C-alpha positions in Angstrom: 0.0 0.0 0.0 2.7 2.5 0.9 4.7 1.9 -2.3 1.7 2.5 -4.4 0.8 5.7 -2.4 4.3 7.0 -2.7 4.5 6.3 -6.4 1.3 8.1 -7.2 2.1 10.8 -4.7 5.3 11.6 -6.5 3.5 11.6 -9.9 0.7 13.9 -8.5 3.3 16.2 -7.0 5.1 16.4 -10.4 1.8 17.2 -12.1 1.0 19.9 -9.5 4.4 21.5 -9.9 4.2 21.4 -13.7 0.7 22.9 -13.6 1.9 25.8 -11.4 4.9 26.4 -13.6 2.6 26.5 -16.7 0.4 29.0 -14.9 3.4 31.2 -14.1 4.7 30.9 -17.7 1.3 32.0 -19.0 1.1 34.8 -16.3 -2.1 33.2 -14.9 -0.8 32.3 -11.4 -2.6 35.3 -9.9 -6.0 33.9 -11.0 -7.3 32.3 -7.8 -10.0 30.3 -9.5 -7.4 28.3 -11.4 -6.1 26.9 -8.1 -9.3 24.7 -7.9 -7.7 22.6 -10.7 -5.1 21.6 -8.1 -7.9 19.6 -6.4 -8.8 18.0 -9.7 -5.1 17.0 -10.2 -5.0 15.7 -6.6 -8.3 13.7 -7.2 -6.9 12.1 -10.3 -3.7 11.1 -8.4 -5.7 9.6 -5.5 -8.1 7.7 -7.8 -5.2 6.3 -9.8 -3.5 5.2 -6.5 -6.7 3.5 -5.4 -7.1 1.8 -8.8 -3.4 0.6 -8.6 -4.0 -0.7 -5.1 -7.1 -2.5 -6.2 -5.3 -4.1 -9.1 -2.5 -5.2 -6.8 -5.0 -6.9 -4.5 -6.9 -8.3 -7.5 -10.3 -7.4 -6.3 -11.8 -5.2 -3.5 -9.9 -2.9 -1.3 -10.3 -3.0 2.5 -12.2 0.2 3.2 -10.0 1.9 5.8 -6.8 0.8 4.1 -8.1 2.4 0.9 -8.8 5.6 2.6 -5.3 5.4 4.2 -3.7 4.8 0.8 -5.5 7.8 -0.7 -4.6 10.1 2.2 -1.0 9.0 2.1 -0.9 9.7 -1.6 -2.4 13.2 -0.9 0.1 13.9 1.9 3.0 12.8 -0.3 1.9 15.0 -3.2 1.0 18.0 -1.0 4.2 17.8 1.1 6.4 17.8 -2.1 4.4 20.6 -3.7 4.4 22.7 -0.5 8.2 22.3 -0.2 8.5 23.3 -3.9 6.3 26.4 -3.3 8.3 27.3 -0.2 11.6 27.1 -2.2 10.0 29.0 -5.1 8.8 31.8 -2.9 12.0 32.1 -0.9 14.6 31.6 -3.6 13.1 32.4 -7.1 10.1 34.8 -6.9 9.6 36.7 -3.7 7.1 39.0 -5.6 4.7 36.1 -5.6 4.2 36.7 -1.9 2.3 39.9 -2.9 -0.1 37.9 -5.0 -0.6 35.4 -2.1 -1.1 38.1 0.5 -3.9 39.6 -1.6 -5.9 36.4 -1.2 -8.3 36.1 1.7 -7.1 32.6 2.6 -3.5 33.6 3.2 -4.3 37.0 4.7 -1.9 39.6 5.9 0.4 37.2 7.7 2.1 36.1 4.6 4.3 39.2 4.6 5.7 38.5 8.1 6.5 34.8 7.6 5.8 34.0 4.0 7.4 30.6 4.0 5.6 29.2 7.0 2.2 30.5 6.0 2.5 29.3 2.4 3.7 25.9 3.5 1.0 25.6 6.3 -1.9 26.7 4.1 -0.9 24.4 1.2 -0.5 21.4 3.6 -3.9 22.1 5.2 -5.6 22.4 1.8 -4.0 19.3 0.4 -4.4 17.0 3.4 -8.1 18.0 4.0 -8.9 17.8 0.3 -7.1 14.4 0.1 -9.1 13.0 2.9 -12.4 14.0 1.4 -11.3 12.8 -2.1 -10.2 9.5 -0.6 -13.5 9.1 1.3 -15.6 9.8 -1.8 -13.5 7.6 -4.0 -13.7 4.7 -1.6 -17.5 4.7 -2.0 -16.8 3.4 -5.5 -13.8 1.2 -4.8 -15.1 -0.6 -1.8 -17.4 -2.7 -4.1 -15.8 -5.6 -5.9 -18.1 -5.7 -9.0 -19.1 -2.0 -9.4 -22.6 -3.1 -10.5 -25.9 -1.5 -9.4 -27.9 -3.6 -6.8 -30.6 -5.9 -8.2 -28.9 -6.3 -11.6 
């Protein structure tokens, strides 16, 4: 379970980082609404991890182990992405802090300790989103046959 979660967590982190860099390249990183696509990327990574876990077990996934695998995938991806963003803000583009401090979620505390606030908010967003995505996805993956009842 852990190997699968780490594998898909790394792939999801790479996708999140590439998406962010693409948005910066296109000068769209300031558009807050585009950050919702991070959740879509995370959802794809978690679902792929659960599918890989199901294929390894050749059948159904134990419910709580499936949720744990999805959350571990989300934590891995989020941790790597948050570290990347921390390094990006600190070393490459400190002007991005101004963009983040204008957002309501980050608030005015970004200016005082930008690295800690950015890292903390990204971790909170990613872990909570990952838990909910895992919970929702497991409603599908907990069934072996994926057929509607009475069919």
